[in-house]
C-alpha positions as CSV (number, residue, x, y, z in Angstrom):
1,M,6.5,12.5,10.9
2,L,9.4,10.1,11.5
3,K,12.8,11.1,13.7
4,D,15.6,12.5,12.1
5,H,17.5,9.5,13.2
6,L,14.7,7.0,11.6
7,P,16.9,5.6,8.2
8,D,16.8,6.5,4.4
9,D,16.6,4.7,2.0
10,S,18.3,6.0,0.0
11,L,21.4,5.6,2.0
12,I,20.8,1.5,1.8
13,V,22.4,-0.5,-0.3
14,L,19.2,-2.6,-1.4
15,P,18.9,-5.6,-4.0
16,P,18.0,-4.7,-7.5
17,V,14.1,-4.5,-7.6
18,T,14.5,-6.4,-11.5
19,I,17.2,-8.5,-13.3
20,E,17.5,-9.7,-16.5
21,V,17.0,-12.8,-17.7
22,S,17.0,-14.8,-20.7
23,N,13.8,-16.7,-22.6
24,I,12.8,-17.6,-26.1
25,I,10.4,-16.2,-27.3
26,R,7.7,-15.9,-30.0
27,R,7.1,-13.8,-33.1
28,Q,5.2,-13.8,-35.8
29,G,5.7,-17.7,-35.7
30,A,9.1,-17.9,-35.3
31,L,10.7,-18.8,-32.0
32,K,14.0,-16.5,-31.2
33,S,16.5,-16.2,-28.0
34,S,15.7,-12.7,-25.8
35,L,16.8,-11.1,-22.8
36,R,14.1,-9.2,-20.4
37,Q,14.1,-7.9,-17.6
38,V,11.8,-9.5,-14.4
39,P,11.2,-8.4,-11.0
40,E,13.1,-9.0,-8.1
41,E,11.1,-11.2,-4.9
42,L,12.6,-11.4,-1.6
43,P,11.4,-12.0,1.9
44,V,10.9,-8.8,4.0
45,A,10.8,-9.7,7.8
46,F,9.3,-6.8,10.2
47,S,10.6,-7.2,13.7
48,Y,9.4,-5.5,16.9
49,A,11.6,-5.3,19.8
50,G,14.0,-8.2,18.7
51,T,10.8,-11.0,17.7
52,T,10.0,-11.0,14.0
53,H,5.7,-9.9,13.7
54,A,5.9,-10.8,10.2
55,V,7.8,-11.7,7.1
56,M,6.2,-10.6,3.3
57,M,7.3,-11.5,0.1
58,A,8.0,-8.0,-1.7
59,S,10.4,-6.2,-4.5
60,P,13.1,-4.9,-2.6
61,A,12.6,-1.0,-2.5
62,D,11.0,1.8,-0.7
63,I,11.4,-0.5,2.7
64,A,11.2,2.5,5.0
65,D,8.1,3.1,3.7
66,F,6.5,-0.2,3.5
67,A,7.7,-0.5,7.3
68,V,6.1,2.0,8.2
69,G,2.5,1.4,6.7
70,F,2.3,-2.3,7.2
71,S,2.7,-1.3,10.9
72,L,-0.3,1.2,10.9
73,C,-2.0,-0.3,8.8
74,E,-2.3,-3.7,11.2
75,G,-2.9,-1.8,14.5
76,I,0.6,-2.4,15.3
77,I,1.1,1.7,16.1
78,S,-1.3,4.7,15.3
79,D,1.1,7.7,15.0
80,P,5.0,7.3,13.2
81,A,6.5,8.7,16.0
82,E,5.9,5.5,17.7
83,I,8.4,4.0,15.7
84,E,11.4,5.4,17.7
85,A,13.8,4.1,15.4
86,M,14.2,1.8,12.7
87,D,17.6,-0.8,11.9
88,I,16.6,-1.9,7.8
89,E,19.0,-5.1,7.4
90,V,20.1,-6.7,3.9
91,F,20.7,-10.9,4.3
92,T,21.3,-12.9,1.0
93,A,17.7,-14.5,2.3
94,G,16.4,-10.9,2.2
95,I,15.4,-7.9,4.1
96,D,15.6,-7.3,8.5
97,V,13.7,-4.7,9.9
98,Q,14.5,-4.4,13.4
99,M,12.3,-1.6,15.1
100,Q,11.5,-0.3,18.3
101,L,8.4,0.9,20.0
102,S,7.3,3.2,22.2
103,D,6.8,1.7,25.4
104,L,3.3,1.8,25.4
105,K,2.6,0.3,21.4
106,R,5.5,-2.1,23.0
107,D,3.2,-3.3,25.9
108,A,0.5,-3.7,23.1
109,L,2.1,-5.4,20.8
110,T,3.4,-8.2,23.8
111,A,0.6,-8.1,25.8
112,R,-1.2,-9.3,21.6
113,R,1.6,-11.7,21.2
114,R,0.3,-13.4,25.0
115,H,-2.7,-14.3,24.2
116,M,-2.3,-15.6,20.3
117,A,-3.2,-19.1,21.4
118,G,-1.5,-20.8,18.1
119,P,0.0,-20.2,14.8
120,V,-2.3,-18.1,12.0
121,G,-4.0,-20.1,9.7
122,C,-6.2,-17.6,7.5
123,G,-2.9,-16.0,6.2
124,L,-3.0,-12.9,7.3
125,C,-0.4,-11.4,10.1
126,G,-0.1,-11.8,13.5
127,I,-3.8,-11.6,14.6
128,E,-5.7,-14.9,16.5
129,S,-8.4,-15.9,15.2
130,L,-10.6,-15.9,11.3
131,S,-13.2,-13.3,13.1
132,E,-10.0,-11.1,13.4
133,A,-9.9,-10.7,9.6
134,V,-12.4,-8.3,9.6
135,R,-11.2,-6.6,12.9
136,D,-12.9,-3.1,13.9
137,F,-11.8,0.2,11.9
138,S,-12.6,3.4,12.8
139,P,-14.7,4.9,9.6
140,V,-13.6,7.8,7.7
141,A,-14.4,11.2,9.3
142,E,-17.2,13.3,7.5
143,T,-16.3,14.8,4.7
144,D,-17.9,17.3,2.0
145,F,-14.8,16.3,-0.1
146,T,-15.8,15.5,-3.8
147,L,-14.2,14.6,-6.9
148,C,-15.7,15.1,-10.2
149,A,-16.0,12.6,-13.2
150,T,-12.9,14.2,-15.2
151,Q,-10.8,14.0,-11.8
152,I,-11.5,10.0,-11.4
153,V,-10.6,9.7,-15.1
154,Q,-7.3,12.0,-14.3
155,A,-6.2,9.5,-11.6
156,A,-6.3,6.3,-13.4
157,E,-4.5,7.8,-16.5
158,Q,-1.7,9.9,-14.8
159,M,-0.9,6.1,-12.9
160,W,-0.4,4.8,-16.7
161,D,2.4,7.2,-16.8
162,L,4.1,7.1,-13.5
163,Q,4.5,3.2,-13.3
164,V,8.1,2.7,-13.9
165,L,8.7,-0.9,-12.4
166,H,5.4,-2.0,-14.0
167,R,6.5,-0.6,-17.9
168,T,10.0,-2.6,-17.2
169,T,8.1,-5.9,-16.2
170,R,4.8,-6.2,-16.8
171,A,4.5,-7.8,-13.6
172,V,3.8,-5.6,-10.5
173,H,1.2,-3.9,-9.0
174,A,0.7,0.1,-7.9
175,A,-0.9,2.5,-5.6
176,G,-1.1,6.4,-5.3
177,F,-2.0,8.7,-4.4
178,Y,-4.3,11.9,-6.2
179,Q,-4.5,14.8,-4.4
180,A,-7.3,17.5,-5.7
181,S,-7.2,21.0,-6.6
182,G,-9.6,22.6,-8.0
183,I,-11.8,21.2,-10.6
184,S,-7.9,19.3,-11.4
185,G,-5.4,16.9,-9.3
186,K,-2.1,15.6,-9.2
187,I,-1.3,12.0,-8.4
188,L,1.3,13.2,-5.3
189,A,3.0,9.4,-4.9
190,V,3.1,5.6,-6.8
191,R,5.1,2.9,-5.1
192,E,5.0,-0.3,-6.8
193,D,5.3,-3.9,-5.7
194,V,4.7,-7.8,-6.8
195,G,1.8,-7.7,-3.9
196,R,-1.0,-4.8,-4.2
197,H,-1.5,-5.6,-0.3
198,N,2.7,-4.5,0.0
199,A,2.2,-1.9,-2.7
200,L,-0.3,0.4,-0.3
201,D,1.7,-0.6,2.8
202,K,3.9,1.4,0.9
203,L,2.1,4.7,-0.2
204,A,1.3,5.1,3.4
205,G,4.5,4.7,4.6
206,F,5.0,7.5,3.1
207,L,1.8,9.5,3.4
208,L,2.7,9.7,6.7
209,R,6.0,10.3,7.1
210,G,5.4,13.1,5.3
211,Q,7.9,13.0,2.4
212,N,6.6,15.1,-0.2
213,A,8.0,18.8,0.9
214,T,6.6,20.6,-1.6
215,Q,2.9,19.6,-1.6
216,P,2.3,17.7,2.1
217,A,-0.1,15.2,1.0
218,Q,-3.3,15.8,2.4
219,P,-5.5,12.2,2.5
220,A,-8.4,14.0,3.1
221,Q,-8.7,15.8,-0.2
222,G,-8.0,12.8,-2.3
223,A,-8.2,9.2,-3.4
224,V,-6.3,5.9,-2.6
225,V,-5.4,5.0,-7.2
226,V,-4.8,1.6,-7.0
227,T,-4.2,-0.7,-10.5
228,S,-5.3,-4.0,-8.7
229,R,-8.5,-5.5,-7.8
230,V,-10.3,-4.6,-4.8
231,S,-10.3,-6.7,-1.6
232,L,-11.4,-6.0,1.5
233,E,-7.8,-5.4,3.2
234,M,-7.5,-2.5,0.5
235,V,-10.1,-0.8,1.6
236,Q,-9.4,-1.3,4.9
237,K,-6.0,0.0,3.9
238,T,-7.3,3.1,3.1
239,A,-9.4,3.6,5.8
240,A,-6.2,4.0,7.8
241,I,-4.8,6.0,5.8
242,G,-8.0,7.9,5.9
243,A,-9.3,8.6,1.8
244,P,-11.8,9.0,1.5
245,F,-12.0,7.8,-2.1
246,I,-10.3,4.9,-3.6
247,I,-10.5,4.2,-6.9
248,A,-9.0,0.8,-8.9
249,I,-8.4,0.2,-12.3
250,S,-10.1,-3.7,-12.0
251,A,-12.9,-4.7,-9.6
252,P,-14.2,-5.1,-6.3
253,T,-15.5,-8.4,-4.3
254,A,-19.0,-8.2,-2.6
255,L,-17.2,-8.0,1.3
256,A,-15.0,-5.3,-0.3
257,I,-18.1,-3.3,-1.3
258,R,-19.7,-4.1,2.2
259,T,-16.6,-2.7,4.1
260,A,-16.5,0.2,1.7
261,E,-20.0,1.0,2.9
262,A,-19.6,0.9,6.1
263,L,-16.2,2.6,6.7
264,N,-17.8,5.4,4.8
265,I,-15.5,4.7,1.6
266,T,-16.5,6.3,-2.1
267,L,-15.4,3.0,-3.4
268,I,-14.9,3.3,-7.7
269,A,-13.8,0.8,-9.8
270,L,-12.9,-0.7,-13.9
271,V,-11.9,2.8,-14.4
272,R,-12.2,2.6,-18.2
273,G,-11.4,5.0,-20.7
274,E,-13.9,7.9,-19.5
275,E,-15.9,5.0,-17.8
276,F,-16.9,3.9,-13.9
277,D,-18.4,2.0,-11.8
278,I,-19.3,3.7,-8.4
279,Y,-20.4,1.6,-5.8
280,T,-20.8,3.7,-2.5
281,H,-21.4,7.1,-1.0
282,P,-22.4,8.4,-4.4
283,Q,-23.0,11.6,-3.5
284,R,-19.3,12.1,-4.0
285,V,-18.8,12.1,-7.5
286,T,-20.1,15.3,-9.3
287,A,-20.9,14.9,-12.4
């Protein structure tokens, strides 16, 4: 868990996650003026030891979770306690998250920056070359954990009820964690964001910070559930969390399927009502 002196989002005045805008809508063949809530999107900078590492366009919510999850999924830390201090500053132009790492991790990040030959051109943060875009991740530990078909359907259904921001705006992605209990289960947390990767980073941060005291998350006994398509990075982030399942409402890419197979993750996609597709490690799904 993170140390007590690290910030709590509830104590920070963050910009609103939605704003009301005027528009003109067509309904029943007629045009009329209306108002609609749309999601806000701001740059969020992650800085380590005073040096900016990445700037992400994101929803201004759950910023501490975002910073921790991003740091883990990008390989900057391996444990939340390696972030020794965090300061979140809100400016008109965006949000700056300043983090201080343990000596070992700070030195490793400095060495990583020193070896970078030039600007990153492949769209991923803090990497040196295209080959690092598919860098090695440790496979999820072998487990006899299984989910039945009913639980998979239940996980997707519960997600809809918990997507508060999506119901308001219809314009954001969500990532949730479903923890099994017997033949049932429960979504312990949902994080929403304009970016699907951001939503999963925020979920990873929540799980790693151990904030759900009433029912602590056990990543090895549950599933990551996402509302977006499954890309390479979504599978990699699931591996970083340590979950043996990723369940998606949408479809996977070919590289995501190959990566899930290699990382020992059961990939389930296109969950529609009682129906779904299993792409990798089907032995974990019971009838």
